N, C-alpha and C positions, 0 to 999 in steps of 0.2 A: 446343269440339267434343272428345267423347272416343272411343276406340274403344270397340267391344260390350263388351271386358270394365272398361269404366270408366276407362280409361288414357289421360291427354291425349295427342294426336298427337304426332310429332315435331316437325313445323312450331309446333305451340302451345307445346313445352315450348322449343324454342328460342327462342320470340318471347318469352318469360318470362324466358329468362336474359338475353336481349342487354336485356330494358329493367332487368334488374340492373346489368348493364355488365359481363358476362362476356365476355372479349375470346377465351376458346378457344371461346365460339358463334359468333362471328363468324367465326374459322377454320373451324369444322367448316360452316358456311352456304357459305362459298366453296369450300372443297374440295369440296363437293355438288353445287353450282348455277352455279360462275364458267364451268365449260365450254358449257353453256347460255347464259348470258347473254354470253358472249363471242361465240359461233356466231350466235346472234339478232342482236347488234350487226354483225357481220362483215357478213352479209347483207345488212343494210339499206345500211349503209356504204362496203362495197367497200373497207374501209381496216384493214388490221390493227391499226395503230397507233391509230387513232382508235377502234377497237371494244376495244383494251386501255384506252384513257383512259376511256372510258366506262363499260367494266364496274368499274374501280376506283370511279367517282363513284356507279355504283349501289350497290356495296356500302357507301361512307361513307354514303350517305343512308339506307338500311337500319339501320347503326349508330346514326345521329343520330335516327333517327324509327321506331324498331320497332313504337310505337303504331298507324300506319298500317296493317299488316297486320290485315286481321279473319278470324281463322279459321274464323268463320261462314259467310263467303261463298266459301271455297274454298281451296284448298293455296296454301303462300308459293311452290311453283314456279310457280302461274299467275299470283300476283300480281307476282312477280320478272318472269316474261315480258311480261305489259301492261306495268310500269314501264320496261323494256328498251325495248319497242317504240315505245312514245312518244316517249322520249327519244331514241332514234335517229332518227326520223322527223324530231323537230323538228331535230337536229343538222344532218341531209340537206336541209331544207327551208334551214336558214340558210345552208346552203355554196353550194345552188342561187342564192338570193339574191344573194350575194357574187358569184357568178359572173356573173351575166347582169346585175347593176345594178339600180338603180331604174327603173322603168318611164319615167318622166320625165325621164332624163338627156339632156343637152343634146346630145351628140352621136349620140344613138339616132334612127333614122328614125321617122316617124309611126307610131304603131302597133306598133312593132317590140318596145317592150316587153312590152306585152299578151301579143304572141304567145307572146315567150319565157317570160314568167311562164306562162302556161297550159299550155305546152309541157313546162316545169320541172316543173308541179304535177302535170300528168297523168303524166308520171315517177316523180315519188315515191308517188302512189297505186300505181302498178303494181309497183314496188319492193316497197312497206310490205306490200301486200295478200300478195305471192309470199312474203316473209319470212314474215310471220306464220302464213301457211297450212302452211309447210315445218316451222314450231317446233311449231305445233299436231300434226302429223303425226307428227312424232319423238317428240312426248310419248307418244303412243299406247300402248298393249301391243302386243307384236311380232305376235301374231296378227292382231290390226286393221290394224296400220301396214302388213303385209308382203301382206294382202289388198288395202287399198287401191292399193299400188305397183303389184301385178300387173294388177289389173282397172282401176283409173280412169288410172295414169301410163302404163302399156303399152299400154293400149286392148284388153283380153282378156274375151272373154264369162266368164259365170260357169262355163260347164262348163270352159274351158278354165284358168280359176284353179285350179278345184277338181281337175284333174289334176296342175297342176304343184304345187299345195302338199299334195297328198295328201290332200284331204278331200272330203266330198260335196259337191255342188251346192250344198244347202240350207244346209249351213254356212256356204259362201262369201258367200251372199247375208245370212244373217244376221250374219258379221262386216262385212260392208260397211255396212248398213244402221245396226248398231251405231257403226260407225267415223264415220260420215258423221253420226248425231245427236250425238256427242261433239264433231266438228270445229263443227257449228252452234251447241252449246252454248257452247264456248270463246271462239268468235269474238263471239258474241252478248253475253258478258260484257265484251268491251273497253269500249263508251262507258259501264256503270256505273263500272269500276274507274278511267275517266280522271276520272268526275267526283267520286269520292270522293277521287282524291289531289288535286285542284283545292281542292278544300272543305277539305281537310287543310292545303295549303300556306296559304290564306286565314286558317284558325286560328292557324296559328303565326308568321305572318309578324310583322314589326316594324311599327311606323308607317310607316316610309320603304320599306317592302314587302321588304325583304330580311328572310332565314330567320336567327335566333337561332345564333350561333355554338356549337359543342359540338367541343370538341377529343375526338378517338378514335385509336385504334390505326391504323398505316399498313398499307392492304392490301396494298401491295407486299412485304409481308415473307411472303405467303402466293404469291405469284408470281402470273401472268398465265393464267387458264384458257383453253382451246380452242385454244391456238398449237401 
């Protein structure tokens, strides 16, 4: 996908450079989006060390599989956000499973395993949804972001929002409507992104289910974002 003047978008250009093995492209991508990736991972995992580790894994994955990003389906930021969210939720789910143990553990009271697992899954869904919503809101243009923050999170009327932001009440309504539409579009894209990633993993996996090995630069050289 190109810009109106026919020039390829930044993320499309970056993907091509990554596909050619340009390490400077990885550094540029890391500098631009590592804070977003680290912040989203941190909100889900509530552990900065784990978020840093996941951030490194995400950028290593991008380096190894730049072809998985499809510019026609959205921005590189959106794709990385969806990928980070899924991986972080998987990590949190594994952590909770380890904490609660198997449902059929010998020393567990009857029914306790199922109850614990259900409570853990409910917690994971709540945390994941809140983190995803905050990530999407943070990615909106500032006028839409501040209107949602004042109107929705602070519980103010459109008239109060308009007065606080120095805009008309109609403008406040329009910003809120557009912001919510963008939120809905971004959140609805999550299942499609997950399906695409799963297909890509199946296509590139070795017969034993592992991914092919590809050496690449150490993303630690660029530091950790979002800390």
